[in-house]
N, C-alpha and C positions, 0 to 999 in steps of 0.2 A: 503493499498498498505505500503511498504518496506521504510524504511527512511534510507538513507546515510549517514553516519557520517566519515570525514576525516580526522584526527590530523593534529597535526603540522608536526610531521615526515613521515606521507601519503602526506601532500600537497611536503615536500621538495622532499622527493623520485621523487615524478613525476613534478617538476618544474626543478630539476637537469637533465632532458631531453629537456630540453629547449635550445636550443643553442640562443648565445645573436641575431645573424641574424634576428630570429625567436620571438624573445620578440622585436624586433624594428620593426619588421613587426605585429605585433601584437598589438602595441601601436599606430604607422601609421593609421592604419584602424579606431581601434578608435577615434583618433583626428579627423582623416578627418570626420568619422560618426557625430561628436559632433559641428563640424566647420560648415559642410554643408547642413546634415540632419535634417528632422524633425520626424522622428523616432522612438523615446526615451522622456522619461519623468525622470525629476532627480529633484522632490521637493526639497528644502533647508531642509537642517537636522535640525533633532530636537535634542534641549539639556538639558540634566538633569541633577540635580546636586547630589553629591553623596557626602557619608561623607568623602570619597579621591581620589576619582577618578570623572572628569566630563563624561560621555555618550552621544555621538556623536550616533541618531538614523539617516541613510541614506537611502532609498530608491528608487531603482534607475529601470527602464525596457526601452529595448530596442527590437525594432522588431525584431523579426524570431531569436532573441538570448534567452531570458527568464526575467524574476521579480526576483528580488533579493532584500534581505536587512541587511544590512552593519552596524553593530554595535560595537563601539571603546571608551575605556574607556582611557582616559588622565586624568593621576596621576594630582593631585592639588600640589605635593610635587614636587619640583625639584630635591632634594634629591632620592626620586623614581629610582630606576636603572634596574624594571623588566621589562622595554618597553613596547610597547599598548599592553593589549589585544585587541584583535579583531575576531569578529566571522563573519560569514553572512550565513544567511536564504536561501535556493533557493527556490522558490515553481513551482510547477507543476501547469502550464496555464492551464488544461483542469480543473482538478478537484478544485484546489484551495486550495490544501492541501501544506503541508512543503513537501519536497521531498528529502534536502539534507542539510547538517549542515556542514557548514568547518570553520576549526582553519584559519583566515588569516591575523594572524601578520606578518606572514616572507613571504606571500604574496603580502600582503602591498606594504615592501620594496623591494620588486624583481620588481614590475610595477612603483614604483616609479623611481627607477632607470633606468628599461628600457628606460623610456620616458626621461628622461633626456638624457641618450644615445644616443636616437634618435635628440633629440634638438642639440647634443654638436654634431651630424654629420652634422644636416644640415645649420647649421650656421659658424661652425670653417671653414675657408679657407684653410687652410693646419692642415696636422696629427700634433695630441698635442705631445708634448715632455715630458710637466711635470703639475701632477694634484695638485692640493690643494685641501686639505676636512678640515670641521670645525663641530667638532662633534666624535662622538664613539658609536652612536647606531646602531641598525640595517640598518635605512637606511643608513648611509653613510659607513659601511662595504659593502653590495650590490652596491653603487653608486662607491667606489673602484674598485669592484671585475669586476664589469660589465664593466667599461672604461676602464681595463685595459684587458679585454677579448675582447673588442671592438677593441682597438687600438693597438696594439701589438707598434708602434712609442713610446708608452710611458715608460720612461726610468726610472721616480723618481716619488714618491710621498710622502708628507707631510701631516701629520692627526695632524690637532691644537684641541686641548681637554682644559678645565676649569683649568687644573692641569696633573702632568705625574702622574699618577694613574695608577692602577691594572689593572683598565677597559680598557686604551689605550693600554698598554703594551700588554694585550691578544690580544688586534685585532690587534695589530701591527704582532704579533709572529700568529695568524693565516692566516694574509694578505703573511707573507713572507714564509708561508707552501705553500700558492696556487700559489704564482707568484714569486720562487727564481729568478730570472732575472729584479725584478726591484727593488730597491734601496726605502726602506720605510724609513723613519724616523717619529717621534714624538716630538710634541712642545705643549710646559703651555701657554697658552693666554698671560701670564705675561712676556715670552719670547718676550717681542717686536718689537726686534732689527731683531732679528731669522725669527718673523712671517713677518713681513713687507718683507723682503729680499724672503722669501718664494714664498710670494703674488706676489712682482714686478716680479718674473723670470717662473710665473705656465703660463700653455697654458689655462689651464680651473680649475675653482675653483668651487669649490661644497657646499653647506653650509645646517644645516639641524640641528637648534639650533633651541632655547622658546627665543632667546637673545632681549632684548627689545632697544638695543643699536647696532650702527655699530660695525661689529666687526674686520673692518681695516679701515684706512682713504683710500679714493678716489684717492689719490694721489699715491698710491702703486702700484694701477694696470695699466698694459701696457698695451698701444694698442692692438688691438689684441687679446683681452683674452676672453677666453667666460665663462658667470658665471650660472648656476646653482642654483634657489634658491628654496630650498622647505620648508624651518622651518614654515616660520609664515602661521600665519593660521587666526588672529584675529587684528587688524587696528591697536592695539596699540603694535606688534609684528616689531621687524624692526632688520635684517642683514646686511642690505649695508646703506650707507649714501644717503642723496637725490641727490650728484654730480655723484656718479655712475648712477642714473636714467638716469641724464640731459648728460654723456658723453654714453651713450647707446645709438648706431644708431640705435640698432633695441630693444623694448622690445619685446618677445614673451611669450605668457600666454597660458594655457590649456583653461581656458574661460575666453574673458575681462570683460561677465558681473559678475561673479563670484568675480574677482582678481580684480574690481575697488570698491569694498565694502569690501572688505578682507585682500587685499594686503597691511601689515601697509606700507612696501620701496615705492609703489605704489601711496598708499594715501597720506604720506608724503609730496612725490613731486607733488603733484597735477597732476597726470595724472588720466585721463578717457578711458571710455571704448572703445574711436575710436583712441586713442593715440595707444592701444596695439594689435599687428599681432596676431592672434588666428594660435598658431602651424597645426592644424589641414589646415589651407589655405595654407601650404608651403608643404604641405608632396608629393603631385602630381607628384611634376617635380625632387621632391630629390636633390636640386642642394644648395651647400653648397655656404659660403662665400658672405652675404647679406654686406649691405655698412653700417659702423660707425666705431668709433675709437673701442669701444665693443660692445658687443653682451649682453645681457640677457633674461633667461629664469626664468619664473614664473611660478611655480605651486600654487594651491590651492586645500586643502581637499574636496570642494562641488564637485568638478567633480570628482577628483581622485574616488571618490565611483564609477561611473557610468565606471572607466577601469580596476579598482576591480573587477568586474563585470564580465565582457568579458576575462579576465586572468583568473576566478577563472572556469566558463561554457567549458573553453578549457582544461582546466586541466580536468575537469569531464569526456571530448570527451575521453582523454588518457587511 
């Protein structure tokens, strides 16, 4: 049988045809299936240490959709700025053969951002005006781009990086070209006063870092703020402090079981699976404005593998 190979450029061309609404609907379907159905298998990932990367192998299968294995290589050095190499092998369920190999580096960022946009729409009680993002990788680029596309009410975005380097400036330039009507600013993490001020005025905060300490103090977060935390995937990784978790009237996750053992902030705050709400339980009525001083969504890499596969199969159909 023939083998289909999709490069990064192929994937970018295909995903460019998806609207923000289509991506949200796709993620809503996946989340709902994960939380309410049993027709899927997603065993815990296998980890292999290499000389410069940690390879994560993540198989999954969903009935009537397909079977796939995703491999992501996480750099062991924080100075590696090349992103996360990721590929997915798609299986033919009749023959057992590989039918496609897809470069999924960009796709991973896109579907994660789409999940966060869905969470923002479900949980935020009023249209967001300002967005603050921590990080400068593909995940943050996708988060900022999709949020601005999904919410025309956003007029200001601040991106915080460890330093004001060329990576930050290039990201800002790219986003300004795509969204000329939005004020985009960059800050270094050590610009403490400016960072705190930006956080205090944020409607939505998105974080995607490998930080092991809180990125900002809880007291800077204003009531009514929505947080999307997607960076940490190990118990020792922490992007917000325990007080943020305590203040969050609603902690929504993709998988309560996975986040209870791998969500660093949630573990530090003493949360168990029963203390969390899975986003799949919320998508049926699609009503925003859950009660609480702030709302927080937490994503975990374990279940993200299933979400990635669904997006890939949708790409193949196009």
